[in-house]
C-alpha positions as a Markdown table, in Angstrom:
| # | Residue | x | y | z |
|---|---|---|---|---|
| 1 | Met | -0.1 | 0.3 | 0.1 |
| 2 | Ser | 1.3 | 3.4 | -0.9 |
| 3 | Arg | 1.9 | 6.3 | 1.7 |
| 4 | Lys | -1.2 | 7.7 | 0.3 |
| 5 | Ala | -3.1 | 5.0 | 0.4 |
| 6 | Ala | -2.8 | 4.5 | 4.2 |
| 7 | Val | -3.3 | 8.0 | 4.8 |
| 8 | Val | -6.2 | 7.9 | 2.8 |
| 9 | Ala | -7.5 | 4.6 | 4.8 |
| 10 | Leu | -6.7 | 6.4 | 8.6 |
| 11 | Thr | -8.4 | 9.2 | 8.1 |
| 12 | Ala | -11.5 | 7.4 | 6.0 |
| 13 | Leu | -12.0 | 5.9 | 9.5 |
| 14 | Ala | -12.8 | 9.2 | 11.0 |
| 15 | Pro | -16.0 | 9.8 | 8.8 |
| 16 | Ile | -16.9 | 5.6 | 9.0 |
| 17 | Ser | -17.1 | 6.0 | 12.7 |
| 18 | Trp | -19.0 | 8.9 | 12.9 |
| 19 | Gly | -21.2 | 6.8 | 10.3 |
| 20 | Ser | -22.1 | 5.0 | 13.6 |
| 21 | Thr | -23.2 | 7.9 | 15.8 |
| 22 | Tyr | -26.6 | 7.9 | 14.9 |
| 23 | Phe | -27.7 | 4.1 | 16.0 |
| 24 | Val | -25.5 | 4.7 | 19.2 |
| 25 | Thr | -27.3 | 8.0 | 19.5 |
| 26 | Thr | -31.1 | 6.5 | 19.4 |
| 27 | Glu | -30.0 | 2.9 | 21.0 |
| 28 | Phe | -28.0 | 3.6 | 23.6 |
| 29 | Leu | -28.5 | 7.1 | 24.9 |
| 30 | Pro | -31.4 | 9.2 | 26.9 |
| 31 | Pro | -33.7 | 10.5 | 24.2 |
| 32 | Asp | -33.8 | 14.4 | 23.8 |
| 33 | Arg | -30.6 | 15.6 | 24.9 |
| 34 | Pro | -28.3 | 16.6 | 21.7 |
| 35 | Leu | -26.5 | 19.1 | 23.1 |
| 36 | Phe | -25.5 | 17.6 | 26.3 |
| 37 | Thr | -24.0 | 14.3 | 24.3 |
| 38 | Gly | -22.1 | 16.9 | 22.0 |
| 39 | Leu | -20.6 | 18.4 | 25.3 |
| 40 | Val | -19.7 | 14.8 | 26.4 |
| 41 | Arg | -18.3 | 13.9 | 23.1 |
| 42 | Ala | -16.1 | 16.7 | 23.4 |
| 43 | Leu | -14.9 | 17.8 | 26.5 |
| 44 | Pro | -13.8 | 14.6 | 28.0 |
| 45 | Ala | -11.8 | 13.5 | 25.0 |
| 46 | Gly | -10.3 | 16.9 | 25.3 |
| 47 | Leu | -9.1 | 17.3 | 28.7 |
| 48 | Leu | -8.3 | 13.4 | 28.1 |
| 49 | Leu | -6.0 | 14.5 | 25.2 |
| 50 | Leu | -4.6 | 17.3 | 27.1 |
| 51 | Ala | -3.5 | 15.0 | 29.8 |
| 52 | Leu | -2.0 | 12.6 | 27.7 |
| 53 | Thr | 0.5 | 15.3 | 25.7 |
| 54 | Arg | 0.8 | 17.7 | 28.7 |
| 55 | Lys | 0.9 | 20.2 | 26.1 |
| 56 | Leu | -1.2 | 24.0 | 26.1 |
| 57 | Pro | -1.0 | 26.5 | 23.2 |
| 58 | Arg | 1.3 | 29.5 | 23.3 |
| 59 | Gly | 1.0 | 32.7 | 21.6 |
| 60 | Ala | -1.3 | 33.3 | 18.9 |
| 61 | Trp | -2.2 | 29.3 | 19.4 |
| 62 | Trp | -4.6 | 30.0 | 22.3 |
| 63 | Trp | -7.4 | 32.1 | 19.4 |
| 64 | Lys | -6.2 | 29.8 | 16.9 |
| 65 | Ala | -7.2 | 26.9 | 18.8 |
| 66 | Ala | -10.4 | 28.5 | 19.9 |
| 67 | Val | -11.5 | 29.9 | 16.3 |
| 68 | Leu | -10.8 | 26.1 | 15.2 |
| 69 | Gly | -12.4 | 24.0 | 18.0 |
| 70 | Ala | -15.7 | 26.9 | 17.8 |
| 71 | Leu | -15.6 | 25.6 | 14.2 |
| 72 | Asn | -15.0 | 22.3 | 14.0 |
| 73 | Ile | -17.0 | 21.6 | 17.2 |
| 74 | Gly | -18.6 | 24.6 | 19.2 |
| 75 | Ala | -20.9 | 25.5 | 16.3 |
| 76 | Phe | -20.9 | 22.5 | 14.0 |
| 77 | Phe | -22.2 | 20.0 | 16.6 |
| 78 | Pro | -25.3 | 22.6 | 17.8 |
| 79 | Leu | -26.0 | 23.5 | 14.5 |
| 80 | Leu | -26.0 | 19.9 | 13.4 |
| 81 | Phe | -27.9 | 18.8 | 15.9 |
| 82 | Leu | -30.7 | 21.8 | 15.2 |
| 83 | Ala | -30.8 | 20.5 | 11.5 |
| 84 | Ala | -31.4 | 17.0 | 12.5 |
| 85 | Tyr | -34.3 | 18.3 | 14.6 |
| 86 | Arg | -35.8 | 20.2 | 12.1 |
| 87 | Leu | -35.3 | 18.4 | 9.1 |
| 88 | Pro | -36.2 | 14.3 | 8.3 |
| 89 | Gly | -32.5 | 12.8 | 8.9 |
| 90 | Gly | -32.3 | 12.1 | 5.1 |
| 91 | Val | -33.1 | 15.7 | 4.3 |
| 92 | Ala | -30.7 | 16.9 | 7.3 |
| 93 | Ala | -27.9 | 14.5 | 5.3 |
| 94 | Val | -27.9 | 16.0 | 2.3 |
| 95 | Val | -28.0 | 19.3 | 2.9 |
| 96 | Gly | -24.4 | 18.2 | 5.2 |
| 97 | Ser | -23.0 | 16.3 | 1.7 |
| 98 | Val | -22.7 | 19.7 | 0.3 |
| 99 | Gly | -19.4 | 20.4 | 2.6 |
| 100 | Pro | -17.1 | 19.4 | -0.2 |
| 101 | Leu | -18.4 | 22.6 | -2.5 |
| 102 | Phe | -17.7 | 24.7 | 0.6 |
| 103 | Val | -14.4 | 23.5 | 1.0 |
| 104 | Val | -13.3 | 23.7 | -2.4 |
| 105 | Gly | -14.5 | 27.3 | -2.4 |
| 106 | Leu | -12.6 | 28.2 | 0.3 |
| 107 | Ala | -9.3 | 25.9 | -0.5 |
| 108 | Ala | -9.3 | 28.5 | -3.3 |
| 109 | Leu | -9.8 | 31.5 | -1.6 |
| 110 | Leu | -7.1 | 30.5 | 1.7 |
| 111 | Leu | -4.8 | 27.8 | -0.2 |
| 112 | Ala | -4.7 | 28.7 | -3.6 |
| 113 | Glu | -6.0 | 25.0 | -4.5 |
| 114 | Lys | -6.8 | 25.9 | -8.0 |
| 115 | Pro | -10.5 | 24.1 | -8.4 |
| 116 | Thr | -10.4 | 21.2 | -11.1 |
| 117 | Ala | -13.2 | 20.0 | -12.8 |
| 118 | Arg | -13.1 | 16.6 | -11.7 |
| 119 | Thr | -13.3 | 17.8 | -8.2 |
| 120 | Leu | -16.3 | 20.1 | -8.8 |
| 121 | Leu | -18.2 | 17.0 | -10.1 |
| 122 | Thr | -17.0 | 14.3 | -7.6 |
| 123 | Ala | -18.4 | 16.7 | -4.9 |
| 124 | Val | -21.6 | 17.0 | -7.2 |
| 125 | Ala | -22.0 | 13.0 | -7.5 |
| 126 | Ala | -21.5 | 12.6 | -3.8 |
| 127 | Ala | -23.9 | 14.7 | -2.6 |
| 128 | Phe | -26.3 | 13.1 | -5.8 |
| 129 | Gly | -25.3 | 9.5 | -4.5 |
| 130 | Val | -26.0 | 10.3 | -0.8 |
| 131 | Ser | -29.2 | 11.6 | -1.7 |
| 132 | Leu | -30.6 | 8.4 | -3.7 |
| 133 | Val | -29.3 | 6.7 | -0.3 |
| 134 | Val | -31.1 | 8.6 | 2.0 |
| 135 | Leu | -33.9 | 11.3 | 0.6 |
| 136 | Gln | -37.3 | 10.0 | 0.7 |
| 137 | Ala | -39.8 | 10.6 | -0.8 |
| 138 | Gly | -42.1 | 13.7 | -0.1 |
| 139 | Ala | -39.5 | 14.6 | 2.3 |
| 140 | Ala | -40.2 | 18.0 | 4.3 |
| 141 | Phe | -38.1 | 21.0 | 4.6 |
| 142 | Asp | -37.8 | 23.2 | 7.3 |
| 143 | Ala | -35.9 | 26.8 | 6.0 |
| 144 | Thr | -34.6 | 26.8 | 9.7 |
| 145 | Gly | -33.3 | 23.1 | 9.6 |
| 146 | Val | -32.0 | 24.2 | 5.8 |
| 147 | Gly | -30.5 | 27.0 | 7.3 |
| 148 | Ala | -28.6 | 25.3 | 10.4 |
| 149 | Gly | -27.6 | 22.6 | 8.3 |
| 150 | Leu | -25.9 | 24.9 | 5.1 |
| 151 | Leu | -24.1 | 26.5 | 8.6 |
| 152 | Ser | -23.1 | 23.6 | 10.3 |
| 153 | Ser | -21.8 | 21.8 | 6.9 |
| 154 | Leu | -20.1 | 25.9 | 6.3 |
| 155 | Ser | -18.5 | 25.8 | 9.9 |
| 156 | Met | -17.1 | 22.7 | 9.1 |
| 157 | Ser | -15.2 | 23.6 | 6.2 |
| 158 | Ala | -13.9 | 27.0 | 7.1 |
| 159 | Gly | -12.3 | 24.4 | 9.8 |
| 160 | Ile | -11.2 | 21.9 | 7.8 |
| 161 | Val | -9.4 | 24.9 | 5.5 |
| 162 | Leu | -8.1 | 26.6 | 8.5 |
| 163 | Thr | -6.6 | 23.7 | 10.1 |
| 164 | Lys | -4.7 | 22.9 | 6.7 |
| 165 | Arg | -3.8 | 26.8 | 6.4 |
| 166 | Trp | -2.5 | 27.0 | 9.8 |
| 167 | Gly | -0.7 | 23.5 | 10.1 |
| 168 | Arg | 0.5 | 23.2 | 13.8 |
| 169 | Pro | 3.1 | 25.2 | 15.8 |
| 170 | Glu | 6.5 | 24.1 | 16.4 |
| 171 | Gly | 7.0 | 21.1 | 18.5 |
| 172 | Val | 3.9 | 20.1 | 19.3 |
| 173 | Gly | 2.1 | 16.8 | 17.6 |
| 174 | Ala | -1.5 | 16.5 | 16.1 |
| 175 | Leu | -2.4 | 14.7 | 18.9 |
| 176 | Ala | -2.4 | 17.8 | 21.5 |
| 177 | Leu | -3.8 | 20.0 | 18.7 |
| 178 | Thr | -6.7 | 17.6 | 18.8 |
| 179 | Gly | -6.8 | 17.9 | 22.2 |
| 180 | Trp | -7.2 | 22.0 | 22.1 |
| 181 | Gln | -9.8 | 21.6 | 19.2 |
| 182 | Leu | -12.4 | 19.2 | 21.3 |
| 183 | Thr | -11.4 | 21.3 | 24.5 |
| 184 | Ala | -12.3 | 24.4 | 23.2 |
| 185 | Gly | -15.3 | 23.1 | 21.6 |
| 186 | Gly | -16.4 | 21.6 | 24.6 |
| 187 | Leu | -16.4 | 25.1 | 26.2 |
| 188 | Val | -18.7 | 26.5 | 24.0 |
| 189 | Ile | -21.2 | 24.0 | 24.0 |
| 190 | Leu | -21.2 | 23.4 | 27.9 |
| 191 | Pro | -23.0 | 26.8 | 28.4 |
| 192 | Leu | -25.6 | 26.4 | 25.3 |
| 193 | Ala | -26.3 | 22.9 | 26.9 |
| 194 | Leu | -26.8 | 24.0 | 30.2 |
| 195 | Leu | -29.2 | 27.0 | 29.3 |
| 196 | Ala | -31.2 | 25.1 | 26.6 |
| 197 | Glu | -31.3 | 21.3 | 28.2 |
| 198 | Gly | -30.7 | 22.1 | 32.0 |
| 199 | Ala | -28.6 | 19.6 | 34.7 |
| 200 | Pro | -27.8 | 16.2 | 33.0 |
| 201 | Pro | -30.1 | 13.4 | 32.7 |
| 202 | Ala | -29.6 | 10.4 | 35.3 |
| 203 | Leu | -27.7 | 8.0 | 33.5 |
| 204 | Thr | -27.3 | 4.1 | 33.6 |
| 205 | Gly | -24.7 | 1.4 | 32.7 |
| 206 | Thr | -26.3 | 1.5 | 29.2 |
| 207 | His | -25.7 | 5.5 | 28.6 |
| 208 | Leu | -22.3 | 5.3 | 30.0 |
| 209 | Ala | -21.4 | 2.9 | 27.6 |
| 210 | Gly | -22.8 | 4.8 | 24.9 |
| 211 | Tyr | -21.1 | 7.8 | 26.0 |
| 212 | Ala | -17.7 | 6.2 | 26.6 |
| 213 | Tyr | -18.0 | 5.3 | 22.9 |
| 214 | Leu | -18.5 | 8.7 | 21.5 |
| 215 | Ala | -16.1 | 10.2 | 23.5 |
| 216 | Leu | -13.2 | 7.7 | 22.8 |
| 217 | Gly | -13.4 | 6.0 | 19.6 |
| 218 | Asn | -16.2 | 8.3 | 17.8 |
| 219 | Thr | -14.4 | 11.9 | 18.9 |
| 220 | Ala | -10.5 | 11.5 | 20.5 |
| 221 | Ile | -9.3 | 9.0 | 18.2 |
| 222 | Ser | -11.1 | 9.5 | 15.4 |
| 223 | Tyr | -10.8 | 13.8 | 15.2 |
| 224 | Phe | -7.2 | 12.7 | 15.6 |
| 225 | Leu | -6.9 | 10.7 | 12.6 |
| 226 | Trp | -9.1 | 13.4 | 11.1 |
| 227 | Phe | -7.1 | 16.4 | 11.5 |
| 228 | Arg | -3.9 | 14.4 | 11.2 |
| 229 | Gly | -5.1 | 13.4 | 7.1 |
| 230 | Ile | -5.9 | 17.1 | 6.5 |
| 231 | Glu | -2.0 | 17.7 | 7.4 |
| 232 | Arg | -1.7 | 15.0 | 4.7 |
| 233 | Leu | -3.7 | 15.5 | 1.9 |
| 234 | Ser | -5.2 | 18.2 | -0.1 |
| 235 | Ala | -8.5 | 19.7 | 1.9 |
| 236 | Ser | -10.2 | 18.3 | -1.1 |
| 237 | Ser | -9.3 | 15.5 | -0.8 |
| 238 | Ala | -9.8 | 15.1 | 2.7 |
| 239 | Thr | -13.7 | 16.4 | 2.9 |
| 240 | Leu | -14.7 | 14.2 | -0.4 |
| 241 | Leu | -14.2 | 10.9 | 2.5 |
| 242 | Gly | -17.0 | 12.8 | 4.4 |
| 243 | Pro | -19.9 | 10.7 | 2.6 |
| 244 | Leu | -18.9 | 7.8 | 4.0 |
| 245 | Ser | -20.5 | 8.9 | 7.1 |
| 246 | Pro | -24.1 | 9.2 | 6.1 |
| 247 | Leu | -23.0 | 5.2 | 3.7 |
| 248 | Thr | -22.3 | 4.1 | 6.5 |
| 249 | Ala | -25.3 | 5.2 | 8.9 |
| 250 | Ala | -27.0 | 3.5 | 5.6 |
| 251 | Val | -25.6 | 0.3 | 6.1 |
| 252 | Ile | -25.8 | 0.2 | 9.8 |
| 253 | Gly | -29.2 | 1.1 | 10.1 |
| 254 | Trp | -30.1 | -2.1 | 7.2 |
| 255 | Ala | -27.7 | -4.4 | 9.4 |
| 256 | Ala | -28.8 | -3.8 | 13.2 |
| 257 | Leu | -32.4 | -2.1 | 12.5 |
| 258 | Gly | -34.0 | -3.8 | 9.9 |
| 259 | Gln | -34.3 | -0.5 | 7.6 |
| 260 | Ala | -34.4 | -1.9 | 4.1 |
| 261 | Leu | -31.9 | -0.7 | 1.2 |
| 262 | Gly | -33.8 | -0.9 | -2.2 |
| 263 | Pro | -31.6 | -0.4 | -5.8 |
| 264 | Val | -31.8 | 3.0 | -5.8 |
| 265 | Gln | -29.9 | 3.4 | -2.1 |
| 266 | Val | -27.5 | 0.6 | -3.9 |
| 267 | Leu | -26.7 | 2.8 | -6.7 |
| 268 | Gly | -26.8 | 5.7 | -4.9 |
| 269 | Met | -24.5 | 4.1 | -2.6 |
| 270 | Ala | -22.0 | 2.8 | -5.3 |
| 271 | Ile | -22.3 | 6.6 | -7.0 |
| 272 | Ala | -21.2 | 8.2 | -3.7 |
| 273 | Phe | -18.1 | 5.8 | -3.1 |
| 274 | Gly | -17.3 | 6.0 | -6.5 |
| 275 | Ala | -17.3 | 9.8 | -6.2 |
| 276 | Thr | -15.1 | 9.0 | -3.2 |
| 277 | Leu | -12.7 | 7.1 | -4.7 |
| 278 | Val | -12.4 | 9.7 | -7.7 |
| 279 | Gly | -11.7 | 12.4 | -5.1 |
| 280 | Gln | -8.6 | 10.6 | -4.1 |
| 281 | Leu | -7.3 | 9.8 | -7.2 |
| 282 | Ala | -5.7 | 14.0 | -7.4 |
| 283 | Pro | -2.6 | 14.4 | -7.9 |
| 284 | Ala | -1.2 | 15.4 | -4.2 |
| 285 | Lys | -1.1 | 19.2 | -3.7 |
| 286 | Ser | 2.1 | 20.6 | -1.8 |
| 287 | Glu | 1.0 | 21.4 | 1.7 |
| 288 | Pro | 1.6 | 24.9 | 2.7 |
| 289 | Ala | 4.7 | 24.7 | 4.9 |
| 290 | Leu | 4.6 | 24.5 | 8.4 |
| 291 | Pro | 6.1 | 27.1 | 10.8 |
| 292 | Phe | 9.4 | 24.9 | 10.8 |
| 293 | Ala | 12.3 | 22.8 | 9.5 |
| 294 | Ser | 11.9 | 19.8 | 7.3 |
| 295 | Ala | 13.8 | 17.9 | 9.4 |
| 296 | Glu | 11.5 | 18.6 | 12.9 |
| 297 | Arg | 8.5 | 17.6 | 10.7 |
| 298 | Asn | 9.7 | 14.3 | 9.9 |
| 299 | Arg | 10.4 | 14.6 | 14.0 |
| 300 | Gln | 7.0 | 14.9 | 14.7 |
| 301 | Glu | 5.6 | 12.1 | 12.3 |
| 302 | Val | 7.8 | 9.8 | 14.4 |
| 303 | Ser | 6.6 | 11.5 | 17.9 |
| 304 | Met | 2.6 | 10.9 | 16.1 |
| 305 | Asp | 3.0 | 7.3 | 15.5 |
| 306 | Leu | 4.4 | 7.2 | 18.7 |
| 307 | Glu | 1.1 | 9.2 | 20.0 |
| 308 | Val | -1.1 | 6.9 | 18.1 |
| 309 | Ser | 0.4 | 3.3 | 20.0 |
| 310 | Ala | -0.1 | 5.4 | 23.5 |
| 311 | Val | -4.0 | 6.0 | 22.6 |
| 312 | Arg | -4.0 | 2.2 | 22.0 |
| 313 | Arg | -2.8 | 1.3 | 25.4 |
């Protein structure tokens, strides 16, 4: 397996993991607590990574980490949940699938990644394939829900592009940067959850198991792999892995919940998955230089491999 293929495969584990969120939420968690769920996903995972890495931001990285955490986590989660509550699940997934188009536009402005016809076509094809999988006939559209869905997608897209643009500070691994963002995002969600939902609900062992999975595998490890992949792939290649999330959710719904997958849904999955693969065939873009020498980059890559081993232990 080539180096790029390995990076793509590891990065793809993040949206695949996120595709399990709906199943875990509906089967293992208390109902009607989306903000509390977002808080428990982000803040404990961020604090755990801070404890493991023992690194805090310095200088400008205090506000950069806050901005990235707000975009990737703090604003994204509440807007996503608002869209999910105001729209049928299929409509919300389709609205969210336009993210690659946002990334293409923002990457052209901020990263000088010139959009190609293939990139635009694969982004449109991926959104179309997702719509065939999840969109039901007669689905209702709510203006507030659609707006929230578009804003959540724009927030995550801006976070992807700025993560790519800013890189990492010298001497800091991707694990620490992930911890900064999850902590900052969790602190944004905390007052919203308290104001909108009140005190935390009573939790059973099943609830705790579900939250543990979301915080560790679905968030801490998945976001580490995601941000690590953004560093090594072009912004458009990374975001075109996003359709794997609703596709995974559809497969889990079919396998675990008995939800039907007809010929149209299978065709949509083939189109979306094909677009995802084509999106990874584009030539690798040169990454913007990080604020330290290439020797330091090599040292950090070794450090990140050690960090992965530490998380696994």
